C-alpha positions in Angstrom: -4.4 2.7 13.4 -5.9 -0.8 12.8 -8.6 1.0 10.6 -6.1 2.3 8.4 -4.7 -1.2 7.1 -8.0 -1.6 4.8 -7.7 2.0 3.8 -4.4 2.2 2.4 -5.0 -0.2 -0.5 -7.6 2.2 -1.6 -5.6 5.1 -1.3 -2.6 3.1 -3.1 -5.1 2.6 -6.1 -6.1 6.4 -5.8 -2.2 7.3 -5.8 -1.8 4.7 -8.9 -4.5 6.1 -10.8 -3.6 9.4 -10.4 -0.1 8.8 -12.0 2.0 11.5 -10.0 3.6 11.7 -6.5 1.3 13.1 -3.7 2.0 14.1 -0.4 -0.2 13.4 3.0 -1.9 16.8 2.6 -3.3 15.5 -0.7 -4.6 12.1 1.2 -6.0 14.0 4.1 -8.0 16.4 1.8 -9.0 14.0 -0.4 -10.2 11.1 2.1 -11.1 13.2 4.8 -8.4 12.0 7.3 -6.5 13.9 9.9 -3.1 14.9 9.0 -1.4 12.4 11.4 -3.7 9.6 10.3 -2.7 10.6 6.6 1.1 10.7 7.3 0.6 7.0 9.0 -1.2 5.7 5.7 2.0 7.4 3.9 4.6 5.3 6.1 2.3 2.4 5.9 2.5 2.6 2.0 6.2 2.8 1.9 6.7 -0.4 4.0 3.7 -2.7 2.3 5.7 -5.4 0.5 2.4 -5.5 -1.9 2.7 -1.8 -2.8 5.9 -0.6 -4.8 6.6 3.1 -4.2 9.0 5.6 -5.2 9.8 8.5 -2.9 9.7 11.8 -4.8 11.1 14.9 -4.0 10.8 16.8 -0.4 8.9 20.0 -0.4 10.4 22.3 2.3 8.0 23.8 5.0 10.2 26.1 6.0 12.8 28.5 5.0 15.8 26.8 6.6 14.7 23.8 4.5 15.2 21.4 7.9 11.4 20.1 7.7 9.9 18.8 4.5 6.9 17.1 3.2 7.3 13.9 1.7 5.8 12.9 -1.6 5.1 9.8 -2.5 4.5 7.6 -5.9 2.7 4.5 -6.0 4.1 2.2 -9.3 2.4 -0.9 -8.9 0.5 -3.0 -6.6 0.4 -6.7 -6.3 -2.9 -7.9 -5.6 -1.8 -11.4 -4.8 0.3 -10.5 -2.1 -2.6 -8.4 -0.4 -4.9 -11.5 -0.5 -2.6 -13.3 1.3 -3.3 -12.9 5.2 0.0 -12.3 7.4 0.7 -15.1 9.8 1.7 -14.3 13.1 3.4 -16.7 15.4 2.7 -15.1 18.7 -0.9 -15.4 18.7 -2.7 -18.7 18.1 -6.2 -18.5 16.9 -8.9 -18.4 19.3 -10.3 -21.7 21.0 -13.8 -21.7 22.2 -13.4 -23.4 25.8 -17.1 -24.1 25.8 -16.9 -26.6 23.1 -14.0 -28.5 25.1 -14.9 -31.5 27.4 -13.9 -31.1 31.4 -10.5 -33.2 30.8 -9.7 -30.9 27.5 -10.5 -27.7 29.5 -7.9 -28.6 32.3 -5.4 -29.3 29.7 -5.8 -26.3 28.2 -5.8 -24.1 31.2 -2.3 -26.1 32.4 -0.8 -25.9 29.2 -1.7 -22.0 28.9 -0.3 -21.5 32.6 2.5 -19.4 33.3 4.7 -19.5 36.6 6.0 -16.2 38.0 9.4 -15.9 39.2 9.9 -14.0 42.2 
């Protein structure tokens, strides 16, 4: 799934140039992706704040009309938002322990140690 994050901007630009709504089948065919990955990219495009999308009509796949193929149209891409890396407070940047002194290594290990409650 992490490979799709770089690809979704390319797909958004393709949809924007095309100028009309596309389905996951179109994305799958044009970019050579499996259908489940193309569907994941479509969801990623909808959730991305830098890409403005409009959900177009649902094309029914069965006669009952319960299941349908979602069509999506990209109206604009904000390139300033796409260049800003997202900050995640859960993960700190990696620290190379080999560059630390012995006392700093112990402080690092003690600071990151977690106690288990039983």
